[in-house]
FIPA-245571 format. One record per residue (C-alpha): z, y negated, x negated; residue in three letters. Coordinates in steps of 0.001 Angstrom, whole numbers, plus 500000, padded with zeros to 6 digits. Layout:
<pts>
ZYXALA ...
</pts>
This chain:
<pts>
727291929776683668MET 729962929676686357ASP 729075933245687348GLY 730237934524683991LEU 733872933993684886THR 733645936939687276ASN 731415939284685260ASN 732516942883684779ARG 733151942519681068HIS 736320940488681620ILE 739203942850682116ARG 742182942041684365PRO 744514939635682623GLY 741950938327680123GLU 741550935033681973ASP 745300934450681636GLU 745042935224677902ILE 742201932735677546LEU 744243930094679337GLU 747220930746677049ASP 745017930292673979ARG 743617927060675319GLN 747163925721675581ASN 748087926634671994GLU 748698923610669729PRO 746239922967666912ASP 748720923822664157ILE 749265927303665612THR 745542927977665855LEU 744997926679662308ILE 747724928878660864GLN 746292931896662689ARG 742785931060661509ALA 743998930908657901GLN 745108934520658168THR 741607935603659186GLY 741913935221662957ASP 738304934438663934THR 739295933985667554GLU 741634931148666611ALA 739030929513664370PHE 736468929680667159GLY 738906928067669577ASP 739498925267667071LEU 735798924600666595ILE 735076924591670327HIS 738020922247670811ARG 736953919740668165HIS 733197920196667925ARG 732503917034669895GLY 734699914924667629GLN 733103916404664504LEU 729617915818665886PHE 730395912157666610ARG 731795911826663085TYR 728657913110661369VAL 726355911225663724ARG 728128908008662722ALA 727252908851659104LEU 723614909768659693THR 722601907686662757TYR 720496910691663763ASP 721614913114666475SER 719206915884665452TYR 720127915627661781LEU 723823915439662695ALA 723521918728664570GLU 721926920447661543ASP 724546919110659163ILE 727372920092661499LEU 725927923605661799GLN 725834924012658017ASP 729347922573657736GLY 730746925012660285LEU 729277927945658378ILE 730832926716655139ARG 734186926176656839ALA 733987929641658370PHE 733453931226654965ILE 736032929116653118HIS 738798928959655754MET 741121930951653540GLY 740994928159650960GLN 742578925540653251LEU 745962924863651655GLN 747514922422654114ASN 747171923374657770ALA 748146919866658863GLU 745020918479657174ARG 742540920746658937PHE 740491917943660479MET 740426915974657219ALA 739275919150655468TRP 736543919711658046MET 735418916095657821GLN 735239916325654030ARG 733021919404654241ILE 730734917717656753ILE 730744914413654862ARG 729711916209651668ASN 726879917905653563GLN 725750914559654958ALA 725938912733651606TYR 724038915530649889SER 721279915211652458HIS 721183911429652187MET 721070911635648395GLN 718105913974648643ARG 716445911499651005GLN 717049908687648520LYS 715534910689645674GLN 712597911590647873GLN 711956907945648701ARG 712197906889645060GLU 710043909660643637GLN 707641910344646505HIS 706667907016648092PHE 704013908852650053SER 706824910235652182SER 706582907053654233PHE 703433908542655691GLU 704887911943656572THR 708010913449658050ASP 708056916203655406TYR 711036915951653021ASP 710550918407650115PRO 714136918068648932TYR 715535918749652362GLN 713108921654652794ALA 714243923243649513VAL 717911922721650382ALA 717447924189653858GLN 715529927156652458GLN 718289927731649891GLU 720863927599652665MET 718854930080654741ARG 718468932399651746ASN 722183932275650995ASN 723050932867654615LEU 720593935762654842HIS 722142937220651699ARG 725628936928653138LEU 724624938391656474LEU 723202941382654628GLY 726722942805654409CYS 726865943098658243LEU 725416945811660433ASN 722890944954663134GLU 725399944457665973ARG 727701942360663761GLU 724759940156662760GLN 723798939656666417GLN 727297938598667449VAL 727861936516664323PHE 724650934516664631THR 725055934070668394SER 728505932603667878TYR 727765930391664875TRP 724118929484665340MET 723656929497669088GLU 727251928403669784GLN 727612930972672572LEU 731105931432673928SER 732832934841673666PRO 732307935274677411GLN 728582934571677074GLU 728266936981674153MET 730125939680676077ALA 727605939321678894TYR 724606939147676546LYS 725501942254674515PHE 727236944260677254ASN 730601944125675478LEU 734139943330676503THR 735570940057675257ILE 738011942093673174ALA 735027943809671494ASN 733467940431670750VAL 736619939151669093TYR 736990942359667084GLN 733418942107665821ILE 733827938411664950LEU 737056939087663074SER 735578942023661186ARG 732398940061660387SER 734297937082659056ARG 736270939282656685LYS 733127941043655494LYS 731213937796654940VAL 734178936108653272SER 734770939056650923GLN 731082939336650056PHE 730936935595649419HIS 733864935841646962ILE 732165938763645221HIS 728890936845644878LEU 730735933754643630SER 732425935764640878VAL 729092937253639815GLU 727454933813639743GLU 730344932448637694MET 730106935291635167LEU 726347934857634859ALA 726812931161634087GLU 729510931832631491TRP 727529934609629854ASN 724506932320629564SER 726736930130627369LEU 727792933072625249GLY 731350932984626541GLN 731922936615627415ASN 734995937768625478ARG 738014935997623965VAL 741391937495623078THR 744306935473621730LEU 747235936857619779GLU 749380938883622171GLU 752555937108623383PRO 755645939005622240LEU 758493937432624215SER 758323939990627035PHE 758955942862624621ARG 762508941612624056ALA 763292939352627038PRO 765789936556626441GLN 766058935433630054THR 765883936767633600TRP 763694933800634509ASN 760100934955634043SER 758717931468634757ALA 760755929948631928ALA 759931932843629591ALA 756209932460630282SER 756166928668629943ILE 758220928754626737HIS 755819931274625178GLU 752747929369626406MET 753923926082624888LEU 754328927793621520GLY 750544928178621352TYR 750104924407621714ILE 752395923351618873GLY 756118922955618158PRO 757663924205621376SER 760873923049623038PRO 763608925665622802SER 764105928071625689LEU 767310926239626787PRO 765344922969626727MET 762518924490628799VAL 765054925859631290MET 766883922537631529GLY 763979920096631578MET 762068922171634137SER 765182922355636325GLY 765040926177636344LEU 768539926468634839SER 769940924458637782PHE 768025925936640708ARG 769864927868643409LEU 767956928965646501THR 768643931923648784ILE 767271933480651929LEU 770429933573654040PRO 769463936523656229GLN 770190939169653590ASP 770158937403650189ILE 766585938623649709HIS 765237939192646196ILE 762697936368646662ALA 765415933681646729GLY 765184932639643046PRO 761405932178643345THR 761394930661646837ALA 759930927328645807TYR 756544925672645497ASN 755415926925642093PHE 752745924298641582LYS 754931921294642332GLU 758102922476640578VAL 756509923902637427LEU 753932921161636883THR 756703918599637415ARG 758842920412634852GLY 756017920377632314LEU 755479916695632978GLN 759168916065632227HIS 758577917791628885MET 755526915665628094GLY 752750918116628966TYR 749832917797631331ARG 749056920864633410SER 746674922336635971HIS 747382924936638621ALA 745631927097641187VAL 747683928632643959GLU 747461930557647189ALA 751020931460648118LEU 752666932754651252ALA 754826930292653163SER 757705932743653410GLU 759323935535651410ALA 757256938635650832GLY 758168942250650213LEU 760754943360647678ASN 758600945262645185ALA 761643947333644160ASN 762012948763647649LEU 758411949485648653VAL 756662952815648264ASP 755663952945644556PRO 752099953742645588SER 751800950164646932MET 752068948855643362LEU 749356951094641955GLU 745883949930640958GLU 744391952028643748LYS 746383950073646353ALA 745289946739644884LYS 741667947803645109GLY 742009948353648858LYS 743365944872649608ARG 741193941883650442LEU 739815939791647601LEU 741774936573647309ASN 739864933398648337PRO 741235931657645208ARG 739866934327642849LEU 737041932233641372VAL 739275929202640830GLN 741979931390639288ALA 739569933057636860LEU 738062929679635951SER 741451928175635076LEU 742445931274633095ILE 739261930986631001ARG 739699927232630600TYR 743145927814629119SER 742184930737626889ILE 739152928895625477HIS 741533926215624267ARG 743689928837622559GLY 746481928853625137ILE 747432931785627406PRO 747735931078631137ALA 750881931660633180VAL 750043933963636086VAL 752089935225639024TRP 752265938874640062ASP 750355940779637396LEU 752300943978638084ASN 755225942857640285ILE 756089939511641918PRO 757198937818638678GLU 755479935567636144PHE 753528936778633134GLY 750846935630630712LEU 747125936320630466ILE 745875935899626905TYR 742335937270626938GLY 739319938377628948TYR 736300940663628613ASP 733349940084630935ASP 731624943344630048ALA 734659945344631155ALA 735591942822633888ARG 739183942844632624THR 741911940418631643LEU 744546941039628976TYR 748020940372630340GLY 751703940957629771THR 754897940560631769ASP 758374942114632044PHE 756866945393633273ILE 754044946141630857LYS 751187944871628730SER 747620945925629334GLY 744390945140631111THR 743975943846634653ILE 740647944039636513PRO 739261940612637391TYR 739251941319641101ASP 742886942479641114HIS 744133938917640590VAL 745801937967643863GLY 745835941530645195ARG 749443942384644405GLY 751911943647646968VAL 752250940169648525ASN 748627939108647876GLN 749499935781646257GLU 747766933806643508VAL 749231931335641060PHE 747786930295637697VAL 749266927567635486LEU 747660926079632365ALA 749246923428630156ALA 747882921078627544GLU 749080918306625285SER 747188915406623771ASP 748718916215620376GLY 750657912954620142MET 754393912501619799ILE 755969913364623119ARG 759122911939624589GLU 760700914060627289MET 761772912322630485ASN 765386913452630705LEU 766282910887633366HIS 763602912176635739ALA 764572915789635047ALA 768267915251635839LEU 767444913118638879THR 765439916053640256ALA 768386918362639496VAL 770736916223641595LEU 768236916134644468ALA 768099919929644385HIS 771887920166644422TYR 771980917911647491ARG 769471920145649290GLY 766860917377649159GLU 764340919290647065ASP 761044919081649013PRO 759565922063647185TYR 761580924966648592THR 760197927322651242LEU 761018927356654971PRO 764036929361656121ASN 765778929026652772THR 768957927217651719VAL 769146925340648413SER 771692923605646232GLY 775427923426646838LEU 775010924462650481ALA 774068927941649256VAL 777616928979648482TYR 778934928758652037ALA 775911930628653406VAL 776165933271650692TRP 779848933870651433ARG 779044934149655131GLU 776435936828654444ALA 779008938803652470LEU 781645938335655144GLU 779362939628657903TYR 777952942455655733ARG 774335941257655908ARG 773573941775652239VAL 770698943860650866GLU 772160945300647602PRO 769098945183645328ASN 768093941614646200GLY 771710940455646148HIS 772195941825642627ALA 769001940128641454TYR 770137936741642830ASN 773399937099640911ILE 771682938093637662ALA 769241935168637809VAL 771993932682638675LEU 774205933937635824TRP 771291933598633403ASP 770400930121634698ALA 773912928735634296ARG 774195930277630827ARG 771106928327629794TYR 772365925185631522ALA 775365925339629179SER 773070925802626166GLU 770901922926627371PHE 773767920430627358PHE 774967921757624012LYS 771523921069622521GLU 771511917567624022LEU 774844916730622431SER 773638917981619037LEU 770430915922619231GLN 772338912754620072TRP 775102913304617501ALA 773065911651614745SER 772456908456616743THR 775461906183617010ALA 774300904312620100CYS 774209907573622073TYR 777701908675621076SER 779158907564624412SER 776944910090626198LEU 778036913108624187ILE 781371913637626048PRO 779429914071629322PHE 777244916710627683CYS 780275918533626341LEU 781953918499629761GLN 778820919839631419ALA 778438922473628697GLU 781960923749629347GLU 781607923743633135LEU 778390925747633045TYR 779809928126630445ARG 782761928810632758ASN 780341929361635644MET 778331931868633644SER 781482933781632723GLN 782527934100636355LYS 779000935011637415LEU 778926937656634687ASN 781943939271636377THR 779972939208639615LEU 776950940763637857ALA 779128943603636554GLU 780439944204640075LEU 776889944237641512PHE 774582945459638705PRO 770835945161639047PHE 768879947153640159PRO 771470949504641668GLU 773177946660643520GLY 776705948004643813GLY 778526948051647148LEU 778410944512648590PRO 779156945749652114ASP 782487947303651159GLU 785353944980652067LYS 787099945103648686LEU 783945944207646770HIS 782776941648649337ALA 786162939874649264ASP 786121939788645480GLN 782612938319645482ALA 783598935681648052ILE 786536934633645871SER 784374934329642757ILE 781705932339644592LEU 784362929883645745LEU 785406929333642137GLU 781817928933640988VAL 781145926396643734GLU 784102924275642594GLU 782757924283639032LEU 779277923468640337GLU 780550920446642264ARG 782405919233639183ALA 779189919576637163ALA 777333917414639681VAL 779877914639639148VAL 779390914871635380VAL 775584914778635644ILE 775811911683637847LYS 778033910011635226ALA 775630911027632470LEU 772726909469634354LEU 774685906235634815GLU 775417906160631098GLY 771796906856630251MET 770740903831632307ALA 772378901658629671GLN 770901903403626615HIS 767618904992627791SER 767912907907625355PRO 764938910156624824GLY 764263913615623513ILE 761362913489621062VAL 759146916420620204MET 756474916238617526GLY 
</pts>
C-alpha cells in the first residue's frame, strides 16, 4: 500500500490537497457533504469509521455482524445525507441509523428464536436472510441507474472500502476522476432513490383509494390584504378549521407584525423572510392555540432575488432540470395529511419565494392544486422544492375542536426578545430588532442598497406595523367589556397610536421607494430623506417597546386571555 503514494495517477499537488482535506474540521466536511460533496462524505466516514464500528459492536457483541450492520448503515447514510438537518449532530444521526439497523436485526433474531426453535441447531436465520436479500435487491435496483464504470467505483468505495488512491490505481484513473465519478454517482443514486420512494408512496396511497382530493379553492390571494404571505396563508388555512382569528390577530400573535430583519450588505429582498420558518410559524400557531406539523429543507443563508433573475429560471422547464429535493416524500405526505382532514397546507415557493396554499392533489396527473400571490393552478409533484432557491417548507395546522385560549403573554414576550436581537430563529449574517435601524441607515449612507429588495423591505415593514396597530386596537376592544382588564386598555391604546404613526411614516418611505421599481435610494437627496424617516420610526419603535413591557407587567397581575371558540 505504501507504493501507492507515488503512483502515476497522483498529479503534482494532489498530496498537498489531500493533506489540506485531512486537516479540515468535521463541521466543514459535514456541511460540504450535505451539498452533495461525496469527497467530503468519504473523508468523514474514513475519519470516524472506527468509532462507528466500536459503537455497533458494543450493541451486537459480534464483530462480523457489526461489520455487516455498519456497511448497511453507511449505504443508507450515503443515500439520505441530504436529509440531515443539523450538521452539528452528524455523529448522533449516524449512530441512530446504525442503531436502528442493529435493533432491526436483533428483533428479527428474537422473532426467529420464538417462532423457529430449531434455529438453535443451525446458523441459518430466515429473517436475516430475507432482510439481507431485500437490501441486496434494493441496492441492485438503485445501482441500476449507474453505468458500468460508475458501478465499479461506487461499489469499490462503499463495499470494499477502497481509498480514492487505491481506486485510482485499480481503475487506471486520476484521483480527480475518482472523486468526479463518486460525486456524480451519489447524485444519481440519491435522485433515483427519491423517485422510487415517491412511486412507492403513491402505490400505497392508491391501494387505499386515496388518489384525488380537492378542497374549495382559497380566495384570499385574489385580493391580497397584506404583504406578508405567511400571515395571509395561515389566516386562510385556519378558516378551514373553524372560526379563525382575524388577520390582525394572526399577525400579532404570530409575531409577524413585529418582526424586522435585514441583510445589511444591500438590504436584500430576503430580509423579511430570513428566519427559521418551522420554529417561528409553529410557535406562532401554538400561541394561537393550534397544534402544527412542518417539513423543511431550507438554505442557511439568503437565496436569489426572484425579481432580478432571468425569467426563464422561474419557468417549469427550469424546475424540471433541478435536482429532486430530499424532503419531497415527507413534504407530499404532510400535504396529503392536511388535505385529507379538510385543511389546505401552507407551502413555500410554489411560483416565487413566498408562501402559498396547496388545497388538492391528483395522483393520476401527478399534480397539486395551489395558489399564491402570483397565480393559481397545478404544480407537478416533483416540482415541490425545485424553485429558484431549491427550498422546501410545508406547514399543516390542526385544532382539537375545544375552546382555545391564546397565550398573549408568551407572544409578547417573544416580540420583546426579537426587538432585543435575542431571537434564536433568524438566519446567519442578518440583523434583527431595534439594531436594524442603525445598520439600515448605514447602508443608505454608503450607497450599498439594492433598489428592488430595499423597496420590498419597506413595503413589508409598513404593512407589518399597520397590522400591529390593528392588533392592539382589537385587544383593547376585546377587553373593554371586562372591568378587571380596564387598567390594561390604556397600554393597548398607546401601542395602537405608536404603531399607527410608524405606519404613516413608513408609508411615506414606501411612496419614495415604490415596489418593484425601487426608486433611487443611492441618490443623496432620497437617501438623506430615508435616513431621517428611519430615525423617526426607530424612536417610535423604542417607545412601543416600553409600552409592551408595561403591558406585560400589567398582565402579570390579571392574566387576561383571548378566547376563541
